[in-house]
Structures are given as structure tokens and as C-alpha cells.
Legacy VTK file of the C-alpha trace (Angstrom):
# vtk DataFile Version 3.0
C-alpha trace
ASCII
DATASET POLYDATA
POINTS 199 float
222.578 49.754 -82.983
223.996 47.421 -85.546
226.859 44.911 -84.977
228.836 43.246 -87.917
230.430 39.996 -86.859
233.896 39.953 -88.506
237.036 37.960 -87.732
239.601 39.614 -85.422
239.347 43.440 -85.137
238.421 44.256 -88.576
235.574 43.308 -91.086
233.859 45.167 -93.941
232.335 48.204 -92.897
228.491 48.387 -93.843
227.556 51.000 -96.385
225.309 53.909 -95.685
225.836 57.030 -93.356
224.886 56.943 -89.759
225.464 53.356 -89.137
227.553 52.522 -86.211
229.917 49.750 -86.735
231.561 47.529 -84.203
233.933 44.539 -84.751
233.258 41.227 -83.289
235.280 41.819 -80.224
233.701 45.231 -79.420
230.300 43.623 -79.833
231.191 40.859 -77.383
232.636 43.547 -74.906
229.471 45.519 -75.046
227.277 42.373 -74.665
229.234 41.391 -71.621
228.835 44.806 -69.940
225.077 44.795 -70.731
224.687 41.418 -69.024
226.595 42.552 -65.992
224.522 45.782 -65.455
221.057 44.608 -66.636
218.561 43.837 -63.835
215.216 42.462 -64.893
212.087 43.669 -63.238
210.897 41.895 -60.362
207.932 39.629 -61.393
207.481 37.932 -58.179
204.405 39.925 -57.415
203.715 41.951 -54.172
205.585 40.976 -51.139
203.731 40.304 -47.783
203.980 43.316 -45.607
205.687 42.802 -42.214
204.425 44.949 -39.332
206.457 45.693 -36.270
205.008 45.878 -32.953
203.844 49.573 -33.057
202.267 48.978 -36.485
200.263 46.024 -35.096
199.004 47.970 -32.190
197.789 50.747 -34.439
196.114 48.352 -36.935
194.410 46.505 -34.075
193.132 49.859 -32.620
191.808 50.935 -36.053
190.230 47.420 -36.608
188.396 47.750 -33.324
187.154 51.143 -34.143
188.125 52.999 -37.361
186.612 56.282 -35.927
189.351 56.575 -33.294
191.366 59.890 -33.742
195.117 59.580 -34.317
195.707 61.577 -30.972
193.698 58.867 -29.152
195.530 55.961 -30.784
198.860 57.783 -30.326
198.174 58.165 -26.426
197.517 54.372 -26.294
200.634 53.491 -28.357
203.017 56.212 -27.088
203.383 58.208 -30.347
202.137 61.583 -31.376
199.188 62.107 -33.602
201.275 63.113 -36.626
203.574 60.063 -36.165
200.575 57.806 -36.099
199.211 59.402 -39.174
202.567 58.801 -40.947
202.436 55.251 -40.040
198.787 54.722 -41.142
199.576 56.501 -44.459
202.549 54.324 -44.925
200.591 51.046 -44.122
197.806 52.127 -46.783
200.458 52.802 -49.409
201.952 49.391 -48.713
198.593 47.611 -48.964
198.519 46.467 -45.367
195.446 48.695 -44.643
193.003 48.336 -47.580
190.433 50.694 -46.430
188.057 51.809 -43.671
184.577 50.764 -43.289
181.602 50.414 -40.921
180.263 47.125 -39.554
176.542 46.792 -39.555
174.124 44.129 -38.369
172.931 42.485 -41.483
169.444 42.096 -39.850
169.119 45.755 -39.523
169.327 46.041 -43.205
166.855 43.295 -43.777
169.384 40.317 -44.247
167.985 38.009 -41.647
168.989 34.593 -43.040
172.594 33.608 -43.306
173.952 30.454 -44.884
177.264 28.938 -46.212
177.242 27.273 -49.544
179.842 24.595 -50.659
180.483 24.793 -54.403
181.612 21.776 -56.495
182.774 23.106 -59.682
183.241 21.487 -63.267
186.614 20.452 -64.430
189.113 23.290 -65.440
187.028 25.905 -63.446
189.529 28.616 -62.246
189.178 30.786 -59.207
188.675 33.700 -61.612
185.765 31.936 -63.188
184.186 31.443 -59.774
184.827 35.005 -58.731
183.433 36.471 -61.873
180.267 34.424 -61.465
179.632 35.314 -57.925
180.681 38.943 -58.106
177.196 39.965 -59.470
175.153 38.615 -56.599
174.613 41.230 -54.010
173.557 38.360 -51.455
177.179 36.879 -51.511
179.269 38.450 -48.634
182.344 36.414 -49.247
183.741 33.601 -51.290
186.918 31.599 -50.929
188.537 28.562 -52.608
189.131 25.771 -49.985
190.763 22.580 -49.353
188.860 19.347 -49.357
186.186 17.992 -51.631
184.519 21.296 -52.398
186.182 23.770 -54.600
184.876 26.928 -52.971
182.656 28.071 -49.971
180.366 31.007 -50.128
178.721 33.108 -47.483
175.318 34.188 -48.439
172.894 36.657 -46.682
169.256 36.588 -47.741
166.002 38.237 -46.380
164.262 35.014 -45.515
164.308 31.348 -46.459
162.532 31.716 -49.756
165.092 34.385 -50.753
168.019 32.179 -49.685
166.469 29.254 -51.664
166.248 31.454 -54.775
169.853 32.544 -54.473
170.985 29.025 -54.024
169.211 27.888 -57.155
170.726 30.664 -59.170
174.180 29.844 -57.973
173.555 26.119 -58.574
172.666 27.097 -62.146
175.972 28.778 -62.970
177.554 26.939 -65.942
180.680 26.202 -64.030
179.024 24.642 -60.936
178.315 20.990 -60.771
176.624 20.683 -57.571
176.214 22.548 -54.305
175.683 21.765 -50.515
174.550 24.349 -48.130
174.036 24.914 -44.279
172.048 27.650 -42.579
173.499 29.628 -39.597
171.309 29.442 -36.528
173.017 31.840 -34.252
176.537 33.614 -34.803
178.564 32.759 -31.897
181.691 34.694 -32.392
182.798 37.198 -35.103
186.311 38.725 -34.780
187.345 41.748 -36.869
190.748 42.571 -35.449
192.213 40.196 -33.120
195.821 41.170 -33.898
198.579 38.943 -35.491
198.930 35.284 -34.646
201.180 34.382 -31.958
LINES 1 200
199 0 1 2 3 4 5 6 7 8 9 10 11 12 13 14 15 16 17 18 19 20 21 22 23 24 25 26 27 28 29 30 31 32 33 34 35 36 37 38 39 40 41 42 43 44 45 46 47 48 49 50 51 52 53 54 55 56 57 58 59 60 61 62 63 64 65 66 67 68 69 70 71 72 73 74 75 76 77 78 79 80 81 82 83 84 85 86 87 88 89 90 91 92 93 94 95 96 97 98 99 100 101 102 103 104 105 106 107 108 109 110 111 112 113 114 115 116 117 118 119 120 121 122 123 124 125 126 127 128 129 130 131 132 133 134 135 136 137 138 139 140 141 142 143 144 145 146 147 148 149 150 151 152 153 154 155 156 157 158 159 160 161 162 163 164 165 166 167 168 169 170 171 172 173 174 175 176 177 178 179 180 181 182 183 184 185 186 187 188 189 190 191 192 193 194 195 196 197 198
């Protein structure tokens, strides 16, 4: 659509067939209408999902045992099995439930040494750089950016002390890492997987 800005209502019509002409006032009216009706896309990103009490009880039940049937959970929360399934499907679509998995004792799979590594990174290292660098390590169970002096903390599982030392050396050798500090876990005291929402 082409607009020709002339004075008043008139103005010279442009040459050539198929060209729509609007005077200055018409262009201004069209533009004002567009401004009133245009709604830009929401670029604020995904919003946090708020769970109601029933949703929380269902999520807590699944977090404790993902193999529980919808009928079993429904009997606990006072809903039918189809109603529980609908809520679970909705929570999956919203991203509140990201998947179902199994919890395994790492020692059973040969991961008998656990430690945490504090990473101190070089200037201008982004969280994406850290994630890309650590994603290729099968020994890394989790990694998070943190407050304080360190830039990130990494949970590492290894088969033994020598294995842990080799992994630590490789992580310390990453180009974005300035130095590391590590601690070894002696005995896990408490691990929670589905304790519900904060009070």
C-alpha cells in the first residue's frame, strides 16, 4: 500500500495502474487505526506456572513415585482418574511437569565418588559458555551459576578418586575456567525430590 502525502484532501495521483492512492488525511486516519488495533507479540518469555492445591498434590504424588496410576492418585486427592490425567496433561503442556524419570543409586551404576566443583571463570564468560563446556561431560550431574566469589558450582560423579581427579583436571583446563575448588561428599545425609511447594 502506497501513500502520497499531499496538502489537504488532494494531491497529484501517482501514475500507473493498480496503485492505491490516499491523501494525507486518509493516511493519517489509517495509521491511527493501525496504532489502536496493533498488539505486539509478547516477548517477555514464558511465565511461571502457578499451581493450585490440587495440582500441587498431584505433582507431589508423582514426584514421590512416578509409577503411581492416575486412579491411585485420584483416590488420594479426591478426583477421578480421567480428571487427574487431564490435569497432568495440562501441566505437561504448560511446562510445569517436564518429564518422568527414575531415580537410581549412582553407586549401583559404578559412580561411587561424588564431589562439588566451584568454578571461577575468566572475564566475559557467559552462562551459555559454561553450559556448552560442561554438557559433554557424562560425569557432570548438574551445574548452576551461583552468588558469591565462584561463578558456578558443578556436581560431579566419578567411579573413584583417580577418575574424579581426571575430570577435575579436564574441567580446570577449559579455556573459560580460571581456577577451580572442589570438595568431596563423604555421606549424603538428605536428598529430596518432591517436597512440595514452599510454605
